N, C-alpha and C positions, 0 to 999 in steps of 0.2 A: 715400822720400813722392813722388818726382816721378811715377811712373806715376800713383798715385792722383789729380793733380794733376785729368784728364778728367774725373773722378766731382762736381767743384765745380758744374758744371752742374744736376746731381740736386740738389745741397744746395740751391742757389739757388730749382730749382724748388718743391722740399718745405719753404722755410725755415719756414712755421709752425708744422709740426710741429717742427723744429730747436730754434726760438727758445721754444714751450711748451716742450718737455724740457729744455731749459738752466733755463728759468725753475722748474721743477718740482723740477729739483734744488736750487738753492738753495735753495730753500722747505724740500726735505726733509731739506740737511744743517743748517740752525737746529733741526730737531728732534733733531739727532745732538746739538748743542753743549749745548742748554738741559738734557736730564737728568743731564748729567755736572756742569754748574754746581749743577743740584738735590740732586747728591749729595755734592758738598763742602759744600754749605749744611747740610745732612740730618745728616751727619757731624759739624761740628763742632756743630752743635746737640745730636748725643744727646752727644756727649763734656762741653759744657758741662752740659747738664740732668742727666745723670749725680752730675755734680759738686755740682748744685747739690743735688740729690735726696738726697745724702748728707747734707746738713748741715741737713734737716729735723729734728726731735726729734721733734714732736708728730704721731703717728697721720693726725688729720685733715687737717693740712697737706700731709702724704706721699701722702695719696690725691688729694688735690687735682691735686697737682703731677703725679700720676704720670697722671690720667685727661686732663689737657692735653698731657703729653706725647707719651701716646698718639694723641692728638687729632690732631696737629701730624705725628706720622708717618707716619700715614695718608693725611693729605693729601699729605705730600711722596708718598708712593705712588701714590698715585691720579695726581697729575699726572706721575709718571714714564710710568705707563701709557701717560695719554691720549697725552704726546709720541711715547711707540713707534707708538701706532695711527695717528696723524696720518704718523708720518714711513712706515709701511706704504701707507696711503693714497697718496702723494706718489709712492711707489715704483711703485706700480700706473700711476700716472698718467706717469710715465717711460717705462715698458714700452708703455706705449698711444699715447706720441707716436715715441719715437726709432725702437725694434722696426718699429712699422707704417712708416716710415718709410723702413726698410731693404727692407720688403715691399715695398714701392711701388715703391722704385727697382730691386730685384730684377726686379719685370715689366718695368719700363720697358727694364732692360739688355740682358733676354733677346730682345726685343720689336727692338730696335734691332739688335741682335745679327742674328738671325732675319732681318727685313727686308735688312740689307746682306748677309749671305749670298747672296740671292735676285738681287742685283742684280750680283754677282762673273760674270765672265766662265767659260767653260765650261774654259779653260785654268787659271781657277783649280782649280779641280774636280779637272783631270786630274793635280795634283800634289798635293794635299791627301789625306790618307787621311779617310775619315768618321770614322773611330775619335778623330781629333784636332779635328774640329768638331765633334761629340758632345762631347767632353771640356769644352771651352772654352765652350759654351753652357748646360754643367750644373753639374761641377764647378767650373773656373775662375769663374763668376758664384756661386756660392755662396759660394767663400771671399772674395770682394770683398763679399758681403752681409755676411758676418760682421765685415768690417770697418766697415761703415755702420752696424749695430745693435751690435751688444756692444761693438767696441770704440771706437765714440764713447760708446756710454752709460759704459760707465767711466771712459773716457779724461775726459769732463765732469766724472764724479763727482769723478775725481782732482785735477783743476786747479781745483776749484770749494772742494771741501773742504779741500784743504792748505793755502791762504791764511787761508780762515776759522780753522781750527783752532790753526794756528802763531801767526796775528797774536794770537788771544784768549792762549794761551800764553804769549806772549814779555807781552804786559799782565799776565799775574798773577805769574811769577815767570822773569826773564831768564835766570839760571843753569840753574835745572832745565829749561827749556825747550830749551837749547843740548847740555847731556849727554845728553839724552831723546831729541833726536832726531842725535848726532853718527853712529850707524852708516849714516844715510840717502847721504851721499855717497859711501861704499864700497859700496852697492847701486848708484849710478847709474855708477861704473866699472864694476864688474863687466856691464852692461848693455850699456854701448856696446862691449866686446871680444866680447861673446855674439851682438851683433845680427847682423855678417856672417854668422859661422856659421850663424845660423839662416835667413837669405836664399839663403844659396847651396846650403842643403839643402832648401830650399821648391822653390826652381826645378827642383831635381834630382827630386824627387819628383813635380812634375806633368809633367815631361816622360817620367819612367818611366808615369804611370798611360796620360798619352796613347797608347802605344806599349800599353801591357796593353788599353785600349778597343780600339783598332785591332784586336788579334788577336780579341778576342771577337766583335765585329762579323762580322769577316768569315768566322769559324768558325762563326756562327749563318747566316750567308748563304749560307754554301756547304756546309749538315752535309747536304744528299742526298749530295755529292759524297765527303763526310766517311764517308759510311757505305758509298757503292759501293764505295770502294776499302780497309773496312777498315780506317783511320786514326784510329779515337776514340781509342786507346790513346795515339797518337803526338802527336795534337794535344792532349789533357790533359797529356800530359808539358812539350810546346812551354809550356803555358798556366802549368803550374806553375814551368818555369824564370823565366817575367817576374815572375809573381808573389813570387818569391824576390828578382827582382833590386827591386823592390817593397817587398817586407818590410823588405831590409836598408837600403834609404834609409830608410824612414819609421822605424826605430828607430835609427838614426844621430841622426835631429832629435830625435827624443823622449829620447835620452841627452841629448842640448844643452840643450832645454827642462828636462828632471827636474834641472841643474842649479840653475834658478831658486829652485824653491820651497822645497828646504831651506835655500838661503844665506839667504831672505827670513826664513824665521822662524827664524831660528838670529840675525839681525840685528834681529828685532822681540824675541826672548827676551833678547839685549843692552841694548835699550833701555828693557826693565820691570827688568832691576838696575839700569841706571846712576841710572833713576829710586828707586825705593823706597831705593838708598844715600846718593844724593846728597840727595834729600828728606828722609830721614831724620836726616841731618845738620843738617840746617836746622831738622828740627822739635825736635832736642835743643837748638840754640842759640836754642831759643823763635822762631826767623824767621817760619814758619808755622803752620797746624794742619794735625794729619792727613787732613783733609776734601782738603787740597789735594794729597797723596800719592795717594789713591785718585782725583780728578778727572785728574791727569796720567795714570795707569796706565790708567784710559779714552779718555783722549788717545788714548795709543799704542796700545791694542786696537781705537782706531775707525780708526786708521791703519793698523792691520795690515791689511786686505782690499784698500782701493785700491793699498798698498804691492806684496802679493802680487799681485794681479792685472797689474801693470806689467810682469811679468815674460809672461803669457799674453795681454796685450795689443799687447805688442811681438811676439809670436810672429803674433797675427793679423794684423798691420799688413804683418809682414814677406810673410808666404804671400801676402795679398792683394798686395800690390805686385808680387809675381812672377806668379800669377795675371792680374793688371792689364797687365803687358807683355804675355804673350800674346796677351792678348784684343787691345790697342793693334795687336798686329801684323795682325792680321785688320780692322781698321775702318781701318790706313792703306793696305791694299790697293784700290788704284784698279781700277774697270770703265773700261779706254781706250774701248771700242765704245758708245760715245754719238752722237746724234742731232747732225747738226751745225744743222738747221733747224727739227726737229720738225714736219717737214711730212705731212699728214695727208688729202694730197687722195684723189679715189675712183681705186682703181687697175684698170688694164684688165686688165694679165697681161702687157704685152709684156717681155720678158728680153732682155737684151743682155750677154755678157761679152766686155770687151774687153784683150786680151795680159793675162789674168789669172795672177799668181804666187801661191805661197804655200808658205812653208815653218813648220811645225810650232815655235811657240816653244822648246818643250821640247827636245823631240829634235835638232831642227835638218833634220828630215829635210823634201825638197822633194817636195811629196805634188803640185803642179801647177805646167806650164811653161809659158807662153803660151799659155794655153788661150782659143780666140777662138769664141762661137756666138753665134744668133741666132733667138728664138723669137716669134710674132706672138702678138698676143692670141688664145687661145680656140685653139691649137694645141699639139699633144703634141708631145714627142722623149723618145726612151728615149737611156739613155746605159749603152752597156756596156762590160763588162770583166772583168779577171780581179781578183783579192783584190791589193790595193795599188796598185791602176792609177789610186787618185784618186777615186773615185765620192762618197763618202760627204764625203768632202773639198768639192765643189762643194755638197752639200747643205747641209753647214753654211755656207758663206760666204754662200749664198742667204736663209740664218736669219738672219746675223749672229752665229752664235753665236764665229765669227771673223771678223776684217775680212782682207781680201786684203794680201801683203805687195808686191804688184806689180800694176798693170792697175788696173781698175775692172769695177763692174757696176753696167749701166742697170737701170730699171724702169720702164717708159713713157718713157721718153727722160730718165729724172732720174737722178743719182748716187741708189743704193741709201743710202748713210750720210743722205742728206737726210730719210729717211722718219723719224719716230717710230719707235722701236724694239718698242712695244706694238702701236703701230698696223699695222707691217710683218707681225710675225708671225698678227696675230690675221687678214691677208686671205692667210695659206699653211698648208694642210692639211697637215702633216706626219705621214709614216708612219715613224718610225725602224727600223732594223735592229734593233736593241737593243730589244725591246717590252718596256715597263715598265706595268704596271696597278695602281690603288693599289687598298689593301683597303680596299674600299669597295664599293657594289652596280653592279651590270652597267650599270644605267640611270644612274648618276652616271658611272661611268668613260668610257662614251658621251657623254653629255654633260659634259665636265668641259670644254670649250672653249668651251660657249655661255656667252650672259650671264643667260638664262631656258633653264630647263630646259623641254622642250616634247616628251613622250611620243611624239607623231603624228611628230617629225619624228626622235626616236630611233630609235620601232622602223622609220620606213623609210631610216634609214641603216644599221639592222643587217639590214636585208632587201637593200640595195644590197651592200652586204660579205657575205652568205651566210652569215650565222650570226645570222639570225631563229628559223634552224629549231632549231637546236641549244639556244636561252636558253630557247623556250618551254617547251622538255623537262623543263627542270629543275623541280624541285616548285613555287621561289618567282619562277621566271620571271624577268623583268628588275628584280627586288629581290632575290635571290643576290647574297649577297655572296661577294666574294672573299677567298682566302687571303693570305698577304703575296705581292707582286709578281705577282699573280694565277694564283696556284699552283693553286687548283678547278680551272682550263682547261686545257686541252690545249696544245703549243705554236700546231699551227694555229687553235684557235680563239681564243688569246691573240692572233694577230696579225690575225684578221679583226676583231676585237672594236676593236683599235687602227687599223684602218683606218676601222671604224665611226664611232669618235670623232672623225677626220679630217674625215670629208665633212660628218659633223652639225653642224661650224662654218660650212656652207657657204663653204667659199672661195674667191678668185678664181684662186686659184693652189694647185696640186693637187704634193702633192711626195712618190714613193713610195719609199723608200730601200730597195732590195731586201728589200721587205716579204711577199713571194712566197715568200719562200727557205724556210720551213718548213711550206710546205702541199703537198698531192700535187698532183701535175697535175690528177686530176679537178677538185680546189677551184679550183688556178688557174685552170682555164679557165673557171668559174663564176664567181671574182672579177673576173678578165675581161671577161666579157659584160657583166656588173651595171656594169663600169666605163665600158663605151663608150658609155652613159646619164648615166653623172656626168661624165664628160669631155667633151662637146655644149659649145659655148662654154663651155669651164675651159682655162686654161692649166695643162697636166698636164706633169712630168716623171717620168719611171719610170727610177728606176735598179735595175741587177739584173745579173747575171752570167750571167741566163738568156736566150738570145735568143726563146726562146718568149713571155717578157713584153714585147718591144719588138713585137710585131706592130700591137698597134692605134695604133704612135706614127705621127705624119705625119712623123718626120724621125728617123732614130738618127746616133750620133756613136759611135764605139768610141774607148776610152780605153786607152792604154798606157804605165806607166810616167811620167803624171801628164803624158801627150800628148795630143792628137786624133790617128789615127793614119788613121781612114777614116769620113767621112761621107757620108749619104743615106736616101733609103729602104730599107725589106728587100729589094724586088726588087735597086735598083741595086747596093747593098754584097753579094748573092750571085752577082752578074754580073760581079763583080770579081774574086770565089775570092781574096779577100786574109784579113784575120785575121778577120773578121766571118764570112765564106763557112764559116771551119775550124774556128770554133767553134759554129756551127751542123749541120754534119757530126758533131761529135764527139757535141754532146749529143743530135741526133735519135739516133743511134745506140746511145747510152747507155737512153735510153727506150725505144728497139726492143727491147734485149738485157733490160732491166727488165720489159718484158710478155710477155717469150718465157718 
């Protein structure tokens, strides 16, 4: 139960529903006990009246006795029916309180978990699969809700009903009560030993389900690759393998759970036999009436479902505990990327890196080694380098997706860690290398970073990114809905919409991370010409492996294996005839060869 203690804050929040549920449970159980008492009284009355009826010799007296007897039996029947209806009404109220409480808590839990996901750093997502994230916010939360709803509801019913029924049974006949309840300790011991098995197998099931979800998510995301390489059949076989593992673990758990119900029903049957045997002996001895036996059999049957549900409730609690343990693992993840002072002063855009080192925490790869440079506000810089040179790492550090492992980054002379994180990122227009567009309209994708959507700004941003003409050619224009990850658009169009999205928020700093890699030379030149206007009086950083993208920049640095090997203007670097000049020559020759 320890992992489930975290849910107490929700139970406190919705204590009104819980307390009402307990009250309705107590009242409903009162209407369970009273009918059994009425049955005892009615049976004793019938037996006594039948003996009395046989004593009347005269027909008139017999008729009067019969009429009165039937009237009282009907009254008993109406009372028992009324009690059943009242119990049904309060059972309805129990579900309207406790089950609704569980749904409200489920809603809060999903929101809390999703909000926590949003706060976690990029490093968390690099080491955690999407399928695992989805399983914990859906399957695991669903199992926890079963504990908060049905398990608590039946558990409270058990805790209320047992003392009430057993307490009353003891006041009627102690010996008969002891014998009728004798099998219950055996049941308790059985549940104790099976609990650990249920818990262990529940945890294995949840882990298997997480792996299965990850596989499915990857298969659907990479469906184009699967079809292109004709691997659908292999993918289906792999899914079948994972499914078999999940199936086998589920069956193992089901076999353990299946032990409960036959065991419980057998023990309840034993209770009934003992009640009839001991009660029958007492009736013969003249110690009790026939009605007491009927009353106790009803009590045993009343306790049947609560006792039967005990195994099911135990299973729910164990599975919920396993799921809550997995949820707690994520909730215990901390975001170490936080602001030290929550500074929100106006940003001008001067950037300075001082002896910046960075080692990726997961892989241990050193991406940057003593990198230092300075950009004045309104200036532009190009960062050129081959794949793996550390270009994108610089972009991630400027956005504080990661923090440096050494050195410092200054923005307007202030340590970047002092700025409020959301405020910092709002002032940077970031175009990532890996374009991601949402399944929404093109207009909403471009306006994604804006506080309020303005179609004038959206259209201007589209024109600046040289994608306006493509958009207006669609039948629905800017209201065209994109498929998953922007699949409706071509690679170049997606890239330009991504650029428009960054421009639309009118940032102080523009950060382009190899964003022209998917466009042809003509489109690249068109975008670069448009960017000339955009970059005026705005600090701009163009990260690319293509030297053609560096022409706009006031200064250029060349990275190789995480270090700055050259820096200067385009002309200065060509004159040096170093790494930059070599890259420029190779790429120029390649472009000429393609044109020919």
